[in-house]
DRENDO-1510 file (C-alpha; in Angstrom, 1 decimal, always signed):
<recs>
REC; n; res; u; v; w
REC; 1; MET; +81.3; +67.9; +98.5 .
REC; 2; LYS; +80.5; +69.6; +101.6 .
REC; 3; GLU; +80.9; +73.2; +100.1 .
REC; 4; LYS; +77.9; +72.7; +97.8 .
REC; 5; ALA; +75.5; +72.4; +100.7 .
REC; 6; LEU; +76.3; +76.4; +101.2 .
REC; 7; LYS; +74.1; +78.6; +99.0 .
REC; 8; VAL; +75.5; +81.6; +97.4 .
REC; 9; GLY; +74.5; +84.5; +99.3 .
REC; 10; SER; +73.4; +82.6; +102.3 .
REC; 11; ASN; +75.9; +84.4; +104.7 .
REC; 12; GLU; +76.9; +81.2; +106.1 .
REC; 13; MET; +80.5; +79.7; +106.5 .
REC; 14; GLU; +81.9; +76.4; +107.3 .
REC; 15; LEU; +85.0; +76.3; +109.5 .
REC; 16; VAL; +87.1; +73.9; +111.2 .
REC; 17; ASP; +87.0; +73.9; +115.0 .
REC; 18; PHE; +90.5; +73.2; +116.5 .
REC; 19; ARG; +92.1; +73.5; +119.9 .
REC; 20; ILE; +95.3; +74.9; +121.5 .
REC; 21; PHE; +95.9; +73.9; +125.0 .
REC; 22; LYS; +97.8; +76.2; +127.5 .
REC; 23; GLN; +99.4; +75.2; +130.6 .
REC; 24; GLU; +99.6; +77.9; +133.6 .
REC; 25; ASP; +100.0; +77.7; +137.5 .
REC; 26; GLY; +99.5; +74.0; +137.1 .
REC; 27; GLU; +96.1; +74.4; +135.4 .
REC; 28; VAL; +95.3; +73.4; +131.7 .
REC; 29; TYR; +93.3; +75.7; +129.7 .
REC; 30; GLU; +91.6; +75.2; +126.2 .
REC; 31; GLY; +91.5; +77.6; +123.7 .
REC; 32; ILE; +88.9; +77.2; +121.0 .
REC; 33; TYR; +89.8; +78.2; +117.3 .
REC; 34; GLY; +88.4; +78.2; +113.7 .
REC; 35; ILE; +89.9; +78.4; +110.2 .
REC; 36; ASN; +87.5; +78.7; +107.2 .
REC; 37; VAL; +86.9; +75.1; +105.6 .
REC; 38; SER; +87.5; +76.9; +102.1 .
REC; 39; LYS; +91.3; +77.2; +103.3 .
REC; 40; VAL; +91.9; +73.9; +104.5 .
REC; 41; ARG; +93.3; +71.2; +102.1 .
REC; 42; GLU; +93.5; +68.2; +104.7 .
REC; 43; ILE; +94.1; +67.5; +108.2 .
REC; 44; ILE; +97.0; +64.7; +109.0 .
REC; 45; ARG; +99.1; +63.2; +111.6 .
REC; 46; ILE; +102.1; +65.2; +112.4 .
REC; 47; PRO; +104.9; +64.0; +109.6 .
REC; 48; VAL; +108.5; +63.4; +110.0 .
REC; 49; LEU; +109.9; +67.1; +109.6 .
REC; 50; THR; +113.2; +68.4; +108.3 .
REC; 51; ASP; +114.5; +71.2; +110.4 .
REC; 52; LEU; +115.5; +74.5; +108.9 .
REC; 53; PRO; +118.3; +76.1; +110.6 .
REC; 54; GLY; +118.1; +79.8; +111.1 .
REC; 55; THR; +114.4; +80.0; +111.3 .
REC; 56; PRO; +112.1; +81.1; +114.3 .
REC; 57; GLU; +111.6; +78.2; +116.8 .
REC; 58; PHE; +107.8; +78.0; +116.0 .
REC; 59; ILE; +108.6; +76.8; +112.6 .
REC; 60; GLU; +109.1; +72.9; +113.2 .
REC; 61; GLY; +110.4; +72.4; +109.8 .
REC; 62; ILE; +109.2; +71.3; +106.5 .
REC; 63; PHE; +107.9; +68.1; +104.9 .
REC; 64; ASP; +107.1; +66.8; +101.4 .
REC; 65; LEU; +103.4; +66.2; +100.7 .
REC; 66; ARG; +103.1; +64.7; +97.2 .
REC; 67; ASP; +106.0; +66.5; +96.0 .
REC; 68; VAL; +105.2; +69.9; +97.3 .
REC; 69; VAL; +107.4; +71.1; +100.2 .
REC; 70; ILE; +105.4; +72.5; +102.9 .
REC; 71; PRO; +106.6; +74.6; +105.9 .
REC; 72; VAL; +105.0; +73.8; +109.3 .
REC; 73; VAL; +104.3; +76.3; +111.9 .
REC; 74; ASN; +103.6; +75.3; +115.8 .
REC; 75; LEU; +100.7; +77.5; +116.6 .
REC; 76; ALA; +101.4; +77.0; +120.5 .
REC; 77; LYS; +104.8; +78.2; +120.2 .
REC; 78; TRP; +103.9; +81.2; +117.9 .
REC; 79; MET; +101.5; +82.1; +120.6 .
REC; 80; GLY; +104.0; +82.0; +123.2 .
REC; 81; ILE; +102.2; +79.8; +125.4 .
REC; 82; VAL; +103.5; +76.7; +127.5 .
REC; 83; GLN; +102.0; +73.6; +126.1 .
REC; 84; PRO; +100.9; +70.7; +128.5 .
REC; 85; GLU; +102.6; +67.5; +128.2 .
REC; 86; ASN; +101.4; +64.7; +126.1 .
REC; 87; VAL; +99.6; +67.0; +123.7 .
REC; 88; GLU; +101.5; +65.4; +120.9 .
REC; 89; LYS; +99.3; +62.2; +120.8 .
REC; 90; ASN; +96.2; +64.0; +119.6 .
REC; 91; SER; +98.0; +66.8; +117.7 .
REC; 92; ARG; +97.5; +67.3; +114.0 .
REC; 93; VAL; +98.7; +69.3; +111.3 .
REC; 94; ILE; +96.0; +71.3; +109.3 .
REC; 95; ILE; +97.4; +71.9; +105.7 .
REC; 96; THR; +96.0; +75.3; +104.4 .
REC; 97; GLU; +96.1; +77.0; +101.2 .
REC; 98; PHE; +95.4; +80.7; +100.9 .
REC; 99; ASN; +97.1; +83.5; +98.7 .
REC; 100; ASN; +98.4; +80.7; +96.9 .
REC; 101; VAL; +100.5; +79.5; +99.7 .
REC; 102; LEU; +100.6; +76.0; +101.1 .
REC; 103; ILE; +101.4; +75.8; +104.8 .
REC; 104; GLY; +100.8; +73.6; +107.8 .
REC; 105; PHE; +99.8; +74.4; +111.4 .
REC; 106; ILE; +100.1; +72.3; +114.4 .
REC; 107; VAL; +97.1; +72.2; +116.4 .
REC; 108; HIS; +96.4; +70.1; +119.7 .
REC; 109; GLU; +93.2; +68.8; +118.6 .
REC; 110; ALA; +91.1; +69.0; +115.5 .
REC; 111; LYS; +87.5; +68.8; +116.8 .
REC; 112; ARG; +84.9; +69.1; +114.1 .
REC; 113; ILE; +83.4; +71.1; +111.2 .
REC; 114; ARG; +80.8; +74.0; +112.2 .
REC; 115; ARG; +78.5; +75.9; +110.2 .
REC; 116; ILE; +78.2; +79.4; +111.4 .
REC; 117; SER; +76.2; +82.7; +110.2 .
REC; 118; TRP; +78.2; +85.6; +109.5 .
REC; 119; SER; +75.7; +87.5; +111.1 .
REC; 120; ASN; +76.7; +85.6; +114.3 .
REC; 121; ILE; +80.4; +86.6; +114.1 .
REC; 122; GLU; +81.6; +89.7; +115.8 .
REC; 123; PRO; +84.6; +91.9; +114.7 .
REC; 124; ALA; +87.5; +91.4; +117.2 .
REC; 125; ALA; +88.6; +95.0; +117.3 .
REC; 126; PHE; +87.6; +95.0; +121.0 .
REC; 127; LEU; +90.4; +92.5; +121.6 .
REC; 128; SER; +93.7; +93.7; +122.8 .
REC; 129; SER; +97.1; +92.2; +123.4 .
REC; 130; SER; +97.3; +89.8; +125.9 .
REC; 131; ASP; +99.7; +87.2; +127.2 .
REC; 132; THR; +98.7; +84.8; +124.7 .
REC; 133; ILE; +97.9; +86.1; +121.5 .
REC; 134; ASP; +97.9; +89.6; +119.8 .
REC; 135; GLY; +93.9; +90.4; +119.6 .
REC; 136; SER; +94.9; +92.0; +115.9 .
REC; 137; LYS; +95.4; +88.2; +114.8 .
REC; 138; ILE; +91.7; +87.5; +115.5 .
REC; 139; THR; +89.2; +88.3; +112.6 .
REC; 140; GLY; +86.1; +87.4; +114.6 .
REC; 141; VAL; +84.5; +85.9; +117.6 .
REC; 142; THR; +81.3; +83.8; +118.0 .
REC; 143; LYS; +79.5; +82.1; +121.0 .
REC; 144; ILE; +79.2; +78.2; +120.9 .
REC; 145; GLU; +77.6; +75.8; +123.1 .
REC; 146; ASP; +77.9; +76.1; +127.0 .
REC; 147; ASP; +78.7; +79.7; +126.5 .
REC; 148; ASN; +82.2; +79.2; +125.1 .
REC; 149; VAL; +83.7; +81.7; +122.9 .
REC; 150; LEU; +85.2; +80.5; +119.5 .
REC; 151; LEU; +88.0; +82.9; +118.1 .
REC; 152; ILE; +88.5; +82.9; +114.2 .
REC; 153; LEU; +92.5; +83.1; +113.7 .
REC; 154; ASP; +93.8; +85.5; +111.1 .
REC; 155; LEU; +96.4; +82.7; +109.8 .
REC; 156; GLU; +97.1; +85.3; +106.8 .
REC; 157; SER; +98.7; +87.8; +109.1 .
REC; 158; VAL; +100.7; +84.8; +110.7 .
REC; 159; VAL; +102.1; +83.8; +107.4 .
REC; 160; GLN; +102.7; +87.3; +106.4 .
REC; 161; ASP; +104.7; +88.0; +109.8 .
REC; 162; LEU; +106.8; +84.8; +109.0 .
REC; 163; GLY; +107.7; +86.6; +105.5 .
REC; 164; LEU; +106.1; +83.3; +103.8 .
REC; 165; TYR; +104.1; +85.8; +101.8 .
REC; 166; ALA; +104.3; +89.5; +100.9 .
REC; 167; PRO; +102.0; +91.5; +98.3 .
REC; 168; ASP; +103.5; +93.0; +95.3 .
REC; 169; ILE; +101.9; +96.1; +95.5 .
REC; 170; ASN; +105.1; +97.7; +93.9 .
REC; 171; ASP; +104.7; +95.4; +90.8 .
REC; 172; ILE; +103.2; +98.4; +88.8 .
REC; 173; PRO; +102.5; +98.1; +85.0 .
REC; 174; LYS; +104.8; +100.6; +83.3 .
REC; 175; GLU; +101.7; +102.1; +81.6 .
REC; 176; LEU; +99.2; +102.5; +84.2 .
REC; 177; GLU; +95.9; +103.6; +82.8 .
REC; 178; LYS; +94.0; +106.3; +84.6 .
REC; 179; PHE; +90.2; +106.4; +85.6 .
REC; 180; SER; +88.1; +108.8; +87.5 .
REC; 181; GLY; +85.1; +108.3; +89.8 .
REC; 182; THR; +84.9; +106.7; +93.1 .
REC; 183; ALA; +85.7; +103.0; +94.3 .
REC; 184; LEU; +84.3; +101.1; +97.3 .
REC; 185; ILE; +86.5; +98.6; +99.1 .
REC; 186; LEU; +85.2; +96.1; +101.5 .
REC; 187; ASP; +87.6; +94.4; +103.9 .
REC; 188; ASP; +87.7; +93.8; +107.4 .
REC; 189; SER; +91.7; +93.9; +107.4 .
REC; 190; ALA; +93.1; +97.4; +107.7 .
REC; 191; THR; +96.2; +96.2; +106.1 .
REC; 192; ALA; +94.3; +94.7; +103.0 .
REC; 193; ARG; +92.1; +97.9; +102.5 .
REC; 194; LYS; +95.6; +99.9; +102.8 .
REC; 195; ILE; +97.1; +97.8; +100.0 .
REC; 196; VAL; +94.0; +98.1; +97.7 .
REC; 197; LYS; +93.0; +101.6; +98.4 .
REC; 198; GLU; +97.1; +102.5; +97.3 .
REC; 199; ALA; +96.5; +100.6; +94.1 .
REC; 200; LEU; +93.1; +102.3; +93.3 .
REC; 201; VAL; +94.3; +105.6; +94.0 .
REC; 202; LYS; +97.3; +105.2; +91.7 .
REC; 203; MET; +94.6; +104.3; +89.1 .
REC; 204; GLY; +93.0; +107.7; +89.8 .
REC; 205; PHE; +90.0; +106.7; +91.8 .
REC; 206; ASP; +88.6; +108.4; +94.9 .
REC; 207; VAL; +88.2; +105.5; +97.5 .
REC; 208; ILE; +85.8; +104.9; +100.3 .
REC; 209; GLU; +86.5; +102.1; +102.7 .
REC; 210; ALA; +83.8; +99.7; +104.6 .
REC; 211; ILE; +84.9; +97.1; +107.3 .
REC; 212; ASP; +82.3; +94.3; +106.3 .
REC; 213; GLY; +79.2; +93.8; +104.2 .
REC; 214; GLU; +76.8; +95.6; +106.3 .
REC; 215; ASP; +79.3; +98.8; +106.4 .
REC; 216; GLY; +79.5; +98.5; +102.7 .
REC; 217; LEU; +75.7; +98.6; +102.4 .
REC; 218; ASP; +75.5; +101.6; +104.4 .
REC; 219; LYS; +78.2; +103.4; +102.6 .
REC; 220; LEU; +76.2; +102.4; +99.3 .
REC; 221; TYR; +73.2; +104.1; +100.6 .
REC; 222; GLN; +74.7; +107.1; +101.8 .
REC; 223; LEU; +76.2; +107.5; +98.3 .
REC; 224; ALA; +72.6; +106.9; +96.6 .
REC; 225; GLU; +71.5; +109.7; +98.8 .
REC; 226; MET; +74.2; +112.1; +97.6 .
REC; 227; TYR; +73.7; +111.2; +94.1 .
REC; 228; PRO; +70.2; +110.0; +93.5 .
REC; 229; GLU; +70.3; +110.5; +89.8 .
REC; 230; ASP; +73.9; +109.6; +89.2 .
REC; 231; ILE; +74.9; +106.8; +91.5 .
REC; 232; ALA; +76.1; +104.3; +88.7 .
REC; 233; ASN; +78.3; +107.1; +87.0 .
REC; 234; THR; +79.8; +108.1; +90.3 .
REC; 235; LEU; +80.8; +104.8; +91.7 .
REC; 236; LYS; +82.6; +102.9; +89.0 .
REC; 237; LEU; +83.7; +99.9; +91.0 .
REC; 238; ILE; +83.2; +97.8; +94.3 .
REC; 239; VAL; +86.1; +95.8; +95.3 .
REC; 240; SER; +85.0; +93.1; +98.2 .
REC; 241; ASP; +86.7; +90.5; +100.5 .
REC; 242; VAL; +84.7; +87.4; +101.1 .
REC; 243; GLU; +85.5; +86.5; +104.7 .
REC; 244; MET; +83.9; +89.5; +106.8 .
REC; 245; PRO; +82.3; +89.5; +109.9 .
REC; 246; ARG; +78.6; +90.3; +110.2 .
REC; 247; MET; +78.0; +89.8; +106.5 .
REC; 248; ASP; +80.0; +88.3; +104.0 .
REC; 249; GLY; +81.2; +89.5; +100.5 .
REC; 250; PHE; +78.6; +87.0; +98.7 .
REC; 251; HIS; +75.8; +87.9; +100.8 .
REC; 252; PHE; +76.8; +91.7; +100.1 .
REC; 253; ALA; +77.1; +91.1; +96.3 .
REC; 254; ALA; +73.7; +89.3; +96.6 .
REC; 255; LYS; +71.8; +92.3; +98.0 .
REC; 256; VAL; +73.5; +94.7; +95.8 .
REC; 257; LYS; +72.6; +93.0; +92.6 .
REC; 258; LYS; +69.0; +93.0; +93.8 .
REC; 259; ASP; +68.8; +96.5; +94.3 .
REC; 260; GLY; +68.0; +98.5; +91.1 .
REC; 261; ARG; +70.2; +101.6; +92.2 .
REC; 262; PHE; +73.5; +99.5; +92.1 .
REC; 263; ASN; +73.0; +96.3; +90.1 .
REC; 264; ASN; +75.0; +97.7; +87.2 .
REC; 265; ILE; +78.0; +98.7; +89.5 .
REC; 266; PRO; +80.9; +96.0; +89.1 .
REC; 267; ILE; +82.1; +94.0; +91.7 .
REC; 268; LEU; +85.7; +92.5; +92.1 .
REC; 269; PHE; +86.2; +89.8; +94.4 .
REC; 270; ASN; +89.5; +90.1; +96.2 .
REC; 271; SER; +90.0; +87.1; +98.6 .
REC; 272; SER; +92.8; +85.2; +100.1 .
REC; 273; ILE; +90.6; +82.0; +99.5 .
REC; 274; SER; +92.3; +80.4; +96.6 .
REC; 275; ASP; +90.3; +77.5; +95.5 .
REC; 276; HIS; +88.2; +77.3; +92.2 .
REC; 277; PHE; +84.9; +76.4; +93.9 .
REC; 278; SER; +85.0; +79.9; +95.7 .
REC; 279; GLU; +85.8; +81.7; +92.2 .
REC; 280; GLY; +82.6; +80.1; +91.0 .
REC; 281; ARG; +80.8; +81.1; +93.8 .
REC; 282; GLY; +82.0; +84.7; +93.4 .
REC; 283; LEU; +80.9; +84.9; +89.8 .
REC; 284; GLU; +77.6; +83.2; +90.6 .
REC; 285; ALA; +77.0; +86.0; +93.4 .
REC; 286; GLY; +77.2; +88.4; +90.7 .
REC; 287; GLY; +81.0; +89.4; +90.7 .
REC; 288; GLU; +82.6; +90.5; +87.3 .
REC; 289; ALA; +85.9; +88.6; +88.6 .
REC; 290; TYR; +87.5; +87.0; +91.5 .
REC; 291; LEU; +91.1; +87.7; +92.3 .
REC; 292; VAL; +93.4; +85.9; +95.1 .
REC; 293; LYS; +95.0; +88.9; +97.2 .
REC; 294; PHE; +97.3; +90.3; +96.0 .
REC; 295; GLU; +99.1; +90.5; +92.9 .
REC; 296; ALA; +99.4; +94.0; +91.4 .
REC; 297; GLY; +99.7; +93.1; +87.8 .
REC; 298; PRO; +96.4; +91.1; +87.6 .
REC; 299; PHE; +94.5; +93.4; +89.9 .
REC; 300; TYR; +95.6; +96.2; +87.8 .
REC; 301; ASP; +94.5; +94.5; +84.7 .
REC; 302; GLU; +91.2; +93.3; +86.0 .
REC; 303; VAL; +90.3; +96.7; +87.3 .
REC; 304; ALA; +91.2; +98.3; +84.0 .
REC; 305; ARG; +89.2; +95.7; +81.9 .
REC; 306; ILE; +86.0; +95.7; +84.3 .
REC; 307; VAL; +85.7; +99.6; +84.5 .
REC; 308; ARG; +86.2; +100.2; +80.8 .
REC; 309; ALA; +83.5; +97.4; +79.8 .
REC; 310; HIS; +81.1; +99.7; +82.2 .
REC; 311; ILE; +81.8; +103.0; +81.0 .
REC; 312; LYS; +78.8; +104.4; +79.3 .
</recs>
């Protein structure tokens, strides 16, 4: 399988390069986008769809794929762009799975699979709203050949906007175990950090936030300077996303586990990638557990189990 060629801690990802075309003032413009291969089940021709009355126009309908009903979103319509004529002939549906949700996205062309280092992907914080897409829906950008720019689209936020996925942060266990100490959160999504922070604060932790692996290492080094003799007793837990610009969660974990100051601090991966292969990679990278975002019950249970196991 193609995923096995990626070594844990290599700080590389594979993504599907797809295109969305826009017609404006008589000209056709090509938008270049990508999505992590780990979130792609398959790519198919557009099937016969059944309409869903009362849904937004960018939801084209649903179809049955091997006894699973899958909603299909037209990305061009969601972006609010005018499609050129005859794009249907090359259009495809990318069937994705993340947060344990299956959903299809219509794209105008699926080009190829690219392998890219996370170190070459810049955060998209500089992007602002435009006539085509809200910059907050882009998680990262990277240059490709001919000085073109590929945008990594945050399809998770699209799904949340559609109401197809909602974290169950309020599903709190009746008897919530309380802890003390500090927890470090790594996630490039401000929304995800907020959800995880709220959960950890309810468990009694002080929380430090980082936006990616590089930032996470910086925060660790700062803590080590503040608590040179007691960092392992001060920092009780690291909760890390996997997909992050500059340095991904697996590469971050590999560096942490090689540093004698931090290698006993438990790491819990909290990712939207819901395939078993990524779970195995997370454990191989040194994680104590791998959870799919965000189910409150399993999250609280795993945090409690991991922290109890590491209390001296």
